[in-house]
C-alpha positions in Angstrom: 0.0 -0.1 0.1 3.0 2.4 -0.6 1.9 5.7 -2.1 4.1 7.9 -4.0 5.2 11.3 -3.2 6.1 13.2 -0.1 4.0 14.0 3.1 3.9 17.4 4.9 1.8 18.2 7.9 -1.4 20.1 7.8 -3.4 21.7 10.6 -5.2 19.0 12.8 -8.2 21.4 13.1 -8.4 21.8 9.6 -8.4 18.1 9.1 -11.0 17.6 11.8 -13.3 19.9 10.0 -12.7 18.6 6.5 -12.9 14.9 7.3 -15.6 15.2 10.0 -18.0 12.8 8.4 -15.3 10.1 8.7 -14.9 10.4 12.3 -16.9 8.7 15.2 -18.5 10.7 17.9 -16.0 12.5 19.9 -13.2 11.3 17.8 -10.3 13.9 17.4 -7.5 14.2 14.8 -4.3 14.6 16.6 -2.0 14.9 13.4 -2.6 15.0 9.7 -0.2 14.6 6.7 -1.1 15.6 3.2 0.7 13.2 0.4 0.0 14.9 -2.9 -3.7 13.9 -3.1 -3.9 11.5 -0.3 -4.1 12.2 3.4 -3.0 10.6 6.6 -5.0 11.0 9.6 -3.8 10.0 13.3 -7.0 10.1 15.5 -7.3 9.3 19.1 -8.9 5.9 17.9 -7.3 4.9 14.6 -5.2 5.7 11.7 -7.0 6.8 8.6 -5.5 6.6 5.1 -7.4 8.5 2.4 -6.5 7.4 -1.1 -7.7 9.6 -3.8 -7.9 7.4 -7.0 -8.0 7.9 -10.7 -6.9 10.9 -12.8 -9.6 13.3 -11.4 -9.4 12.1 -7.7 -13.2 12.0 -7.4 -13.2 8.2 -6.3 -11.7 8.0 -2.9 -10.8 4.9 -0.7 -10.7 5.2 3.1 -8.7 2.8 5.1 -9.5 2.6 8.8 -6.7 1.0 10.7 -7.3 0.5 14.5 -4.2 1.0 16.3 -4.6 -2.4 18.0 -4.0 -3.9 14.5 -0.5 -2.5 14.3 2.1 -5.1 15.3 5.2 -2.9 15.0 6.4 0.0 13.0 9.6 1.7 11.9 10.9 5.1 11.2 13.9 6.0 8.9 15.3 9.3 9.3 16.3 11.7 6.4 20.1 11.3 5.5 22.6 13.8 3.7 21.7 12.5 0.4 18.3 11.1 1.0 16.1 14.0 2.3 13.0 12.0 2.8 12.1 10.1 6.1 10.0 7.0 5.9 7.4 5.3 8.1 6.8 1.7 7.9 3.6 0.1 9.6 3.1 -3.7 9.9 -0.5 -4.8 10.5 -1.5 -8.2 12.0 -2.1 -10.8 9.3 -0.1 -8.9 6.6 3.6 -9.7 5.7 4.0 -6.4 3.8 4.2 -3.1 5.6 2.3 0.1 4.8 4.9 2.6 3.8 4.7 6.5 3.8 7.4 8.9 2.7 7.6 12.3 4.6 9.5 15.3 3.4 12.5 16.8 5.4 10.2 19.4 6.8 8.1 16.8 8.7 9.5 15.8 12.2 9.6 12.0 11.7 10.1 11.8 15.6 6.7 13.4 16.1 5.1 10.8 13.9 7.0 8.1 15.8 5.8 9.5 19.1 2.2 9.7 18.1 2.3 6.1 16.9 3.9 5.2 20.3 1.3 7.1 22.3 -1.6 5.3 20.6 -0.1 1.8 19.9 1.7 1.2 23.2 -0.8 3.3 25.1 
């Protein structure tokens, strides 16, 4: 489920408002990232991957991943020549991780801390 492009952070309050119809009663967006046309939401209950499909992007697939389904995850920091950081998330029952690429401007340690809070919490 690797998506191409680089993510950058967006305002969680803006994402909360824009994707309100996807959220359960009282569910809060803690962090949000835009990946070209796709979006990644970290809520207090789950990880939501919003995958816009096709040329127009009108068709959209929503992946809801409860944090309890995450068996482990890894972050790879940006380097001198490779300016992008990566996040890999393994889900129970799937051998291939979900991979996301983040630009240098995103604090990958913040992303890791959010996952730690909800997965280990």
